[in-house]
C-alpha positions in Angstrom: -12.4 -16.6 22.3 -10.8 -17.4 18.9 -11.0 -21.2 19.8 -14.7 -20.9 20.7 -15.3 -19.1 17.4 -13.5 -21.8 15.4 -15.5 -24.5 17.2 -18.7 -22.7 16.4 -17.7 -22.4 12.7 -16.9 -26.1 12.5 -20.3 -26.9 14.0 -22.0 -24.7 11.5 -20.2 -26.3 8.5 -20.9 -29.8 9.8 -24.6 -29.0 10.3 -24.7 -27.5 6.7 -23.1 -30.6 5.2 -25.4 -32.9 7.2 -28.4 -31.0 6.1 -27.3 -31.1 2.5 -27.0 -34.8 2.6 -30.6 -35.0 4.0 -31.9 -32.8 1.2 -30.3 -35.1 -1.4 -32.0 -38.1 0.2 -35.4 -36.4 0.6 -37.8 -36.6 -2.2 -40.0 -38.8 -4.3 -38.7 -41.7 -6.2 -38.2 -40.3 -9.7 -37.7 -36.8 -8.2 -39.5 -33.5 -7.6 -42.2 -31.9 -5.6 -41.2 -32.6 -2.1 -40.4 -30.0 0.5 -36.7 -30.0 1.5 -35.6 -29.8 5.1 -34.6 -26.3 6.4 -30.8 -25.9 6.3 -30.6 -24.7 9.9 -32.4 -27.8 11.2 -30.0 -30.2 13.0 -30.9 -33.9 12.9 -29.0 -37.0 13.8 -27.5 -39.0 10.9 -29.8 -42.0 11.6 -31.3 -43.8 8.6 -34.9 -44.7 9.6 -36.8 -43.8 6.5 -40.3 -42.4 6.6 -42.8 -41.8 3.8 -45.0 -38.7 4.1 -47.9 -37.1 2.2 -47.4 -37.2 -1.6 -45.0 -40.1 -1.4 -42.2 -38.0 -0.2 -39.5 -39.9 1.6 -37.0 -38.7 4.2 -34.1 -40.4 5.9 -35.8 -40.0 9.3 -38.7 -38.4 11.1 -36.5 -35.4 12.2 -35.7 -34.5 8.6 -39.4 -34.9 7.7 -40.3 -32.5 10.6 -37.7 -30.1 9.3 -39.4 -30.1 5.9 -42.8 -29.7 7.6 -43.9 -32.9 6.0 -47.2 -34.4 7.2 -48.8 -37.7 7.8 -45.5 -39.7 7.9 -45.3 -43.5 8.4 -42.3 -45.8 8.7 -40.6 -46.4 5.3 -41.3 -50.1 5.4 -45.0 -49.5 6.1 -47.4 -51.3 3.8 -51.1 -50.2 4.1 -53.6 -53.1 4.5 
């Protein structure tokens, strides 16, 4: 039981650190105004940037979903 509790605590800490990194990478160039991903949302550490409404950028679509961002396109998308 103690081992399971320790494993759970490590998973919680890792998820929190991972979410914190995603929050640092989320946002507009120049800062401010973008929703940040929920702390309890777990996403892979894959860098596949997306740009969402308001010019907000996130490291991947999962992080954008955790922030409830809308109308996201790939980060290298250039409108015609």
